[in-house]
C-alpha positions in Angstrom: -11.6 -1.6 -6.2 -11.7 0.0 -9.6 -14.5 1.7 -11.5 -14.9 -1.4 -13.9 -15.0 -3.7 -11.3 -17.8 -1.7 -9.2 -20.0 -1.3 -12.6 -19.8 -5.1 -13.6 -20.8 -6.1 -9.5 -23.7 -3.4 -10.2 -24.6 -4.6 -13.8 -25.5 -7.9 -11.7 -28.8 -6.3 -10.9 -31.6 -8.4 -12.1 -33.9 -5.5 -12.4 -31.4 -4.1 -15.4 -31.0 -0.6 -16.0 -34.3 0.2 -17.6 -35.8 -0.2 -13.7 -35.7 3.1 -11.8 -34.4 2.1 -8.3 -37.2 2.8 -5.5 -36.3 5.2 -2.9 -36.8 3.7 0.9 -37.7 5.9 3.2 -34.7 6.7 6.0 -35.7 5.4 9.4 -34.2 6.8 12.7 -32.9 3.5 13.3 -30.6 4.2 9.9 -29.9 7.5 10.5 -28.5 6.5 14.2 -26.2 3.8 12.4 -24.8 6.5 9.8 -24.1 8.5 12.8 -22.0 5.9 14.8 -20.6 5.0 11.1 -19.2 8.6 10.7 -18.3 8.7 14.1 -16.1 5.6 14.7 -14.8 6.4 11.1 -13.6 9.9 12.3 -12.0 7.8 15.5 -10.4 5.8 13.5 -8.9 8.3 11.0 -7.8 10.5 14.2 -6.1 7.2 15.9 -4.1 6.7 12.4 -3.2 10.5 12.3 -1.9 10.1 16.2 0.0 7.3 15.6 1.9 8.5 12.0 2.6 12.1 14.2 4.1 9.8 16.8 5.9 7.7 14.9 7.2 10.7 12.8 8.5 12.5 15.9 10.2 9.0 17.6 11.9 8.0 13.8 12.8 11.9 13.6 14.2 11.8 17.2 16.6 8.9 16.4 17.5 9.8 12.6 18.5 13.3 13.9 21.1 11.7 16.6 23.0 8.8 14.0 26.3 8.6 12.8 25.7 8.1 9.2 29.7 6.8 9.0 28.5 4.0 11.6 25.3 3.2 9.5 27.2 2.8 6.2 29.8 0.5 8.3 26.6 -1.1 9.7 25.2 -2.3 6.1 28.7 -3.0 4.7 29.5 -5.6 7.8 26.2 -7.5 6.9 27.2 -10.8 5.7 26.5 -12.7 2.7 25.1 -15.6 4.5 22.5 -13.2 6.0 21.3 -11.5 3.1 20.6 -14.8 1.4 18.9 -16.3 4.3 17.0 -13.4 4.7 16.0 -13.5 0.6 15.0 -17.2 1.0 12.4 -16.5 4.3 11.4 -14.0 1.5 10.5 -16.1 -1.1 8.9 -18.7 1.4 7.0 -15.5 2.8 5.8 -14.7 -0.8 4.8 -18.3 -1.6 2.7 -18.6 1.5 0.6 -15.5 0.5 0.0 -17.1 -3.2 -1.8 -20.1 -0.7 -4.1 -17.1 0.3 -5.7 -16.9 -2.6 -5.6 -20.5 -3.4 -7.9 -21.1 -0.2 -9.7 -18.0 -1.0 -10.5 -19.5 -5.0 -11.3 -23.1 -3.1 -13.4 -21.2 -0.8 -15.6 -19.9 -3.9 -15.3 -23.0 -5.9 -13.3 -21.3 -8.6 -10.8 -23.3 -10.5 -7.9 -21.3 -12.2 -4.7 -22.9 -12.8 -1.9 -22.0 -10.0 0.5 -19.9 -12.3 -2.6 -17.4 -12.7 -3.3 -17.6 -9.3 0.3 -17.1 -8.1 1.3 -14.0 -10.4 -2.3 -12.1 -9.2 -1.1 -12.7 -5.6 2.0 -12.6 -5.8 2.1 -9.0 -7.9 -0.7 -7.7 -6.0 0.6 -8.2 -2.9 4.0 -6.6 -3.8 2.5 -3.6 -5.2 0.3 -2.8 -2.4 3.2 -3.5 0.2 4.9 -0.8 -1.7 2.5 2.0 -2.8 -0.3 1.2 0.3 -4.0 1.8 -0.3 -4.6 -2.2 -0.9 -8.3 -2.2 -1.7 -7.1 0.1 -4.8 -3.7 -1.0 -5.5 -4.8 -5.0 -4.7 -7.3 -4.9 -6.2 -6.9 -3.9 -9.6 -4.0 -6.2 -10.2 -6.0 -9.0 -9.0 -8.9 -7.9 -10.8 -6.8 -7.4 -14.2 -5.6 -10.8 -13.6 -8.2 -12.9 -12.6 -10.7 -11.2 -14.8 -8.9 -12.8 -17.9 -9.6 -16.0 -16.2 -13.2 -15.4 -16.3 -13.8 -14.5 -12.7 -16.2 -12.0 -11.9 -15.4 -8.5 -10.2 -18.0 -9.7 -7.4 -15.6 -12.9 -6.8 -12.6 -11.0 -6.8 -13.8 -8.9 -4.3 -14.6 -11.8 -2.0 -11.5 -13.7 -2.9 -9.9 -10.2 -1.1 -11.9 -10.7 2.1 -10.9 -14.2 2.3 -7.5 -13.7 2.0 -7.4 -10.8 4.4 -9.1 -13.2 6.9 -6.3 -15.9 6.4 -3.6 -13.0 7.6 -5.6 -12.1 10.2 -6.2 -15.2 11.5 -2.1 -16.4 11.4 -1.4 -13.0 12.6 -4.1 -13.9 16.1 -2.1 -17.2 16.1 1.4 -16.0 16.5 1.1 -13.3 18.8 -1.2 -15.2 21.1 1.2 -18.2 21.2 3.6 -15.9 21.7 2.4 -14.0 24.9 1.4 -17.5 26.4 4.5 -18.9 26.3 6.9 -16.0 26.7 4.9 -13.4 28.4 7.9 -12.4 30.8 10.3 -12.5 28.1 7.8 -9.9 25.8 7.5 -7.9 29.4 10.5 -6.6 28.6 9.2 -5.5 25.0 6.3 -4.2 25.8 6.7 -2.7 28.8 3.6 -4.6 30.6 3.2 -6.8 33.3 4.2 -10.6 32.5 0.4 -12.1 34.0 -0.9 -9.0 31.8 1.0 -10.5 28.6 -0.4 -14.1 29.4 -4.1 -12.9 29.8 -3.8 -11.3 26.7 -2.5 -14.0 24.7 -5.0 -16.3 26.7 -7.9 -14.4 25.5 -6.5 -14.4 21.8 -6.3 -18.3 21.9 -9.8 -18.4 23.5 -11.2 -16.2 21.0 -9.4 -18.2 18.0 -11.1 -21.4 19.6 -14.2 -20.0 19.7 -14.1 -19.2 16.0 -13.2 -22.3 15.0 -15.7 -23.8 17.0 -18.5 -21.5 15.8 -17.5 -21.9 11.7 -17.4 -25.9 12.7 -21.2 -25.7 13.5 -22.5 -25.1 9.7 -22.5 -22.6 7.4 -21.8 -19.1 8.6 -22.6 -16.6 6.5 -21.7 -12.8 6.9 -22.1 -8.9 5.0 -18.7 -7.0 4.5 -19.8 -3.7 3.2 -22.5 -4.8 1.7 -20.7 -8.1 0.1 -22.7 -11.1 1.3 -20.3 -14.3 1.5 -19.9 -17.4 2.9 -17.0 -18.1 5.4 -14.5 -21.0 5.1 -15.3 -24.2 6.9 -13.1 -25.8 9.9 -10.5 -27.6 7.4 -9.8 -24.6 5.0 -10.0 -22.5 8.4 -6.8 -24.2 9.6 -5.3 -24.1 6.2 -5.4 -20.5 6.6 -4.2 -20.5 10.0 -1.4 -22.5 9.2 -0.5 -20.6 5.9 -0.7 -17.1 8.1 1.7 -18.4 10.7 3.7 -19.7 7.5 3.9 -16.1 5.8 4.6 -14.1 9.4 7.3 -16.5 10.6 9.1 -16.0 7.2 8.6 -12.3 6.9 9.7 -11.9 10.8 12.6 -14.4 10.4 13.7 -12.4 6.8 14.0 -9.4 9.7 15.6 -11.7 12.5 18.5 -13.1 10.6 19.9 -9.6 9.9 19.1 -8.2 13.1 23.1 -6.9 14.9 24.4 -9.2 16.8 23.8 -9.0 20.7 19.9 -7.6 20.4 19.3 -10.8 23.4 15.9 -11.5 21.8 14.8 -15.3 20.9 12.7 -16.0 18.0 9.1 -16.3 19.7 9.4 -13.2 21.5 10.4 -11.6 18.1 7.8 -12.4 16.3 5.5 -10.6 18.8 7.1 -7.5 18.6 7.5 -7.9 15.0 3.7 -8.8 14.6 2.9 -5.5 17.2 4.9 -3.3 14.8 2.9 -4.6 12.2 -0.3 -3.8 13.4 1.0 -0.3 14.2 2.1 -0.1 10.8 -1.3 -1.3 9.2 -3.1 1.4 11.6 -0.9 4.5 10.2 -2.1 3.5 6.8 1.4 4.1 5.6 2.4 1.9 2.7 4.2 -1.1 4.3 3.9 0.8 7.7 6.8 2.7 7.0 7.6 4.8 9.7 5.6 3.2 12.0 7.2 -0.1 11.6 10.4 1.2 12.1 10.0 3.5 15.1 8.2 0.7 17.0 11.4 -1.7 16.5 13.8 1.1 17.3 12.5 1.6 20.4 11.7 -1.9 21.3 14.7 -4.1 19.6 17.4 -4.0 22.4 21.0 -3.4 19.8 24.0 -2.1 20.1 23.6 1.0 18.8 20.5 2.8 16.5 22.8 2.6 13.7 23.1 -0.9 13.8 19.5 -1.9 14.1 18.1 0.8 11.5 20.9 -0.5 8.9 19.2 -3.9 9.4 15.6 -2.4 8.8 16.5 -0.7 6.0 18.1 -3.9 4.7 14.8 -5.5 5.2 13.0 -2.8 3.2 14.9 -3.8 0.6 14.8 -7.3 0.6 11.1 -7.8 1.5 9.6 -4.6 -0.5 11.7 -3.3 -2.8 12.8 -6.0 -4.5 9.5 -7.6 -4.9 7.8 -4.8 -5.6 10.5 -4.8 -8.7 10.4 -8.6 -9.8 6.1 -8.0 -9.6 6.2 -4.7 -12.4 9.0 -7.0 -14.5 6.2 -10.2 -14.2 3.4 -7.9 -15.2 5.2 -6.2 -18.0 6.5 -9.5 -19.3 2.8 -11.1 -19.0 0.9 -8.1 -20.8 3.9 -8.4 -23.5 3.2 -12.2 -24.2 -0.8 -11.9 -23.8 -0.3 -9.2 -26.5 2.4 -11.3 -29.0 0.3 -14.4 -28.8 -2.8 -12.5 -29.5 -1.0 -10.5 -32.7 0.3 -14.1 -33.8 -3.1 -15.6 -33.3 -4.6 -12.7 -35.8 -1.7 -12.9 -38.2 -2.1 -16.7 -38.6 -5.8 -16.9 -39.2 -6.7 -16.6 -43.6 -7.7 -13.4 -44.9 -11.6 -13.0 -44.6 -11.6 -11.6 -48.5 -9.3 -14.6 -49.5 -11.4 -17.1 -52.0 
């Protein structure tokens, strides 16, 4: 969140700038909660560093043993049909991502034209996926676009939280269904017992059902980092889950169609592997999960050789991350250019103030 967004949120305080903030006494309970928050923050940072270090080590060992001639040959062997299929699935995935913002806007009772929603959603996700730091990058792009439509900084922050919830609901359903339907097949990938995968899958699905029942009982208001918002009801939540499944399914499909032949994974098992790699990538806090995602895939997906699998991963990076990023920058530049041109035309069309 940018400084201007924070200032606008702070400016909503009815006390105004003329009233000095009241000092509140810090209780032992507050100190205990602060210590717990710092402890969990340090543990989370340590966990992320461990994942990143392990990913770099695994990826470094893999790259050190590569035959670069075979890697180039594997990239050249990828057919045009595979590239087109991956590109179409990528487009559907990003269209589903625009639905994340549309659902959030509906929950916040905001009316914004879909072309504005699509531009804000696509560009914010495409840029944050590539550059990382989504709270800063995606939040800045969203605020820049939505503020012109009259959406306040506080609403943009609420929109970002609700859109993030859509992603996690879809991811939870995908992993829950995959582990429940194919526990033994996924056991070949994650090296867990089939009954353990089944138990995890049923637990995840049970948690989703409990959440659906919980929000169906009435208005549910939560506080996220001091931001108070109301969670979507049952109908919108089901829409969130559907959008999340479409997004993740198409993203996984974009990689699945360019995998080398002979990997032996069915699509459902591959989706579970893809979600696991995404989770580790998110935990590593690297842009697009780069490093952790590839290391997970290279160690879980069967392939004729590391070179053929790495070729598919590189092509997936270009199709799903690099190409949308370049398109997002072009759209933002074109949008700003059109806006400035329209402003100039409007200024030139107005009569001179000094004219009689």
